[in-house]
Each structure stands twice: as structure tokens, then as C-alpha cells.
C-alpha positions as CSV (number, residue, x, y, z in Angstrom):
1,X,0.0,0.0,0.0
2,X,1.3,3.4,-0.9
3,X,1.7,6.2,1.7
4,X,2.3,9.9,1.7
5,X,3.8,12.0,4.5
6,X,3.4,15.7,3.7
7,X,2.6,18.6,6.0
8,X,1.9,22.2,5.1
9,X,1.7,24.9,7.8
10,X,1.1,28.6,7.8
11,X,1.4,30.2,11.2
12,X,3.5,32.4,13.5
13,X,6.6,31.6,15.5
14,X,5.9,31.1,19.2
15,X,9.5,31.9,20.2
16,X,12.8,33.2,18.8
17,X,14.7,30.6,16.8
18,X,17.8,29.3,18.5
19,X,20.5,27.7,16.3
20,X,22.9,25.0,17.4
21,X,25.5,23.1,15.4
22,X,26.2,19.4,15.3
23,X,29.8,18.2,15.5
24,X,29.7,17.8,11.7
25,X,29.0,21.6,11.5
26,X,25.4,21.2,10.3
27,X,23.0,23.8,11.7
28,X,19.8,22.7,13.4
29,X,17.0,24.8,15.0
30,X,13.8,23.7,16.7
31,X,11.1,26.2,16.4
32,X,7.5,26.4,17.5
33,X,4.6,27.5,15.3
34,X,1.1,28.6,16.3
35,X,-1.5,27.8,13.6
36,X,-4.9,29.4,14.1
37,X,-8.1,27.7,12.9
38,X,-11.5,29.5,12.9
39,X,-14.7,27.5,12.6
40,X,-18.3,27.5,13.6
41,X,-19.3,25.3,16.5
42,X,-22.6,23.4,16.8
43,X,-24.5,26.5,17.9
44,X,-23.2,28.5,15.0
45,X,-20.7,30.7,16.9
46,X,-17.2,31.3,15.6
47,X,-14.6,29.6,17.6
48,X,-10.8,30.2,17.5
49,X,-8.6,27.2,18.0
50,X,-4.8,27.3,18.1
51,X,-2.6,24.4,17.4
52,X,1.0,24.5,18.5
53,X,3.5,22.6,16.3
54,X,7.1,21.8,16.9
55,X,9.3,22.1,13.7
56,X,12.9,21.1,13.1
57,X,14.9,23.1,10.5
58,X,18.2,21.9,9.1
59,X,21.2,23.4,7.4
60,X,21.0,26.8,5.7
61,X,17.3,26.9,6.4
62,X,17.9,26.8,10.2
63,X,20.5,29.6,9.8
64,X,18.2,31.8,7.8
65,X,15.4,31.3,10.4
66,X,17.9,32.4,13.1
67,X,19.0,35.5,11.1
68,X,15.6,36.8,9.9
69,X,12.8,35.5,12.1
70,X,11.7,36.3,15.6
71,X,8.8,35.5,17.9
72,X,5.5,36.4,16.1
73,X,7.0,36.3,12.6
74,X,4.7,34.7,10.0
75,X,6.1,31.6,8.3
76,X,5.2,28.9,5.8
77,X,6.6,25.4,6.3
78,X,6.3,22.4,4.1
79,X,7.7,19.1,5.5
80,X,7.0,15.7,6.9
81,X,5.8,14.2,10.2
82,X,8.3,12.4,12.4
83,X,7.7,10.6,15.7
84,X,10.5,11.0,18.2
85,X,10.6,8.4,21.0
86,X,12.9,8.4,24.1
87,X,13.1,7.1,27.6
88,X,13.3,9.5,30.6
89,X,15.9,9.1,33.4
90,X,13.2,7.5,35.6
91,X,12.4,4.9,32.9
92,X,9.2,6.4,31.4
93,X,8.8,6.1,27.7
94,X,7.9,9.4,25.9
95,X,7.1,10.3,22.4
96,X,6.5,13.5,20.4
97,X,5.1,14.1,17.0
98,X,6.9,16.9,15.2
99,X,7.5,18.3,11.7
100,X,10.8,18.1,9.9
101,X,10.9,21.1,7.5
102,X,11.9,20.5,3.9
103,X,11.0,24.0,2.8
104,X,10.5,27.3,4.6
105,X,9.1,30.5,3.2
106,X,9.3,33.9,5.0
107,X,5.9,35.6,4.7
108,X,5.0,39.2,4.6
109,X,7.0,42.3,3.8
110,X,10.0,43.7,5.4
111,X,9.4,44.8,9.0
112,X,6.2,42.7,9.4
113,X,5.9,40.1,12.0
114,X,5.8,40.1,15.8
115,X,5.4,43.0,18.2
116,X,8.9,44.2,17.5
117,X,8.3,44.2,13.7
118,X,9.6,40.7,13.0
119,X,13.3,41.5,13.0
120,X,15.4,42.2,10.0
121,X,14.4,40.8,6.6
122,X,16.3,40.3,3.3
123,X,16.6,43.7,1.5
124,X,14.1,44.3,-1.3
125,X,12.5,40.9,-1.0
126,X,8.8,40.5,-0.1
127,X,8.7,36.7,0.2
128,X,11.8,34.5,0.3
129,X,11.9,30.7,0.1
130,X,14.5,28.3,1.6
131,X,14.6,24.7,0.8
132,X,16.7,21.8,2.2
133,X,17.4,20.6,-1.3
134,X,18.5,24.0,-2.9
135,X,19.4,26.6,-0.3
136,X,19.9,30.1,-1.7
137,X,23.4,31.4,-2.4
138,X,22.6,34.9,-1.1
139,X,19.9,37.4,-0.4
140,X,20.7,39.8,-3.2
141,X,18.4,40.6,-6.0
142,X,19.1,39.7,-9.6
143,X,20.9,42.4,-11.5
144,X,18.6,45.1,-12.8
145,X,18.0,45.4,-16.6
146,X,16.7,48.1,-18.8
147,X,14.9,45.5,-21.0
148,X,11.2,45.1,-20.8
149,X,9.8,41.7,-19.6
150,X,8.8,40.8,-23.2
151,X,12.5,41.2,-24.4
152,X,13.5,38.2,-22.4
153,X,11.1,35.6,-23.9
154,X,13.3,33.1,-25.7
155,X,10.9,32.5,-28.7
């Protein structure tokens, strides 16, 4: 039987990202996201429900989150579910379902985000994407050109 493990989240950070580095030099960051859901209950009243999700970012994606995001920043995450299991010091078995991010997108314009404005953002970019497979080389914009958009069509 085929299976599919894909998660898409759009929410706000619940805390500032903290980056740590493994011995191999790989960056990793565990972040929290609050995802709001608004629906009508049985009596027809609107009810707000918040789901808190733990997300792990790896590599350059983790570094970008640490540089450009802060508590309250809006963020889009695409990834997969992973169940972590461990045993506590007193012998109790614990488990936690989390999301391993494969793609992250910064949402909103420069200066948007949490109460403090969401921290610094890449210059002259409205939305920026970061993927585990193809991290960006830099945050600069493409060189400007005097050509009109129609001049670049290859046919």
C-alpha cells in the first residue's frame, strides 16, 4: 500500500529561533509555530482554535530562520511528520510528533511580524523561500536590466 507524508503549515513563531551546530558543522533549529483555525461550532458561533506545532529546521534553512525570524513572525513550512521516542531518566517512555521542515518561506513584507516588527528581513524581497534541497546562495536581487519583460522571452 502506498503512503504519503506531507505537512503544510502557515502560522506564527511562538519563540525566537535558536540555532545549534552538530559536530559535523550542520546547523539545526527547533522552532514552535502557532497555527490558528477559525470554525463554527454546533451552535453557529465562531470559535478560534490554536494548534502548537514543533518544527525542526536543518542546514542553511535553520541559519536563515535564526537570522531573519523572531517571535511572532509569520512563516510557511512544508515538510514531513516524524515521531521521536525516548526514555526518561526514571524509565518512562515518551514520544512526540513533530514536523521536519523540507521547505520554509518567509511571509510578509520587510518589518512585518511580531510585536517588534519581526526583525530584519532580506533587503528588497517580499517573500523568500528556503529549501533543504536547494538553499539560496545569497539574499541579493538579480541584476537590474533596462529590458522590458517581453524582451527576455526566448521564442
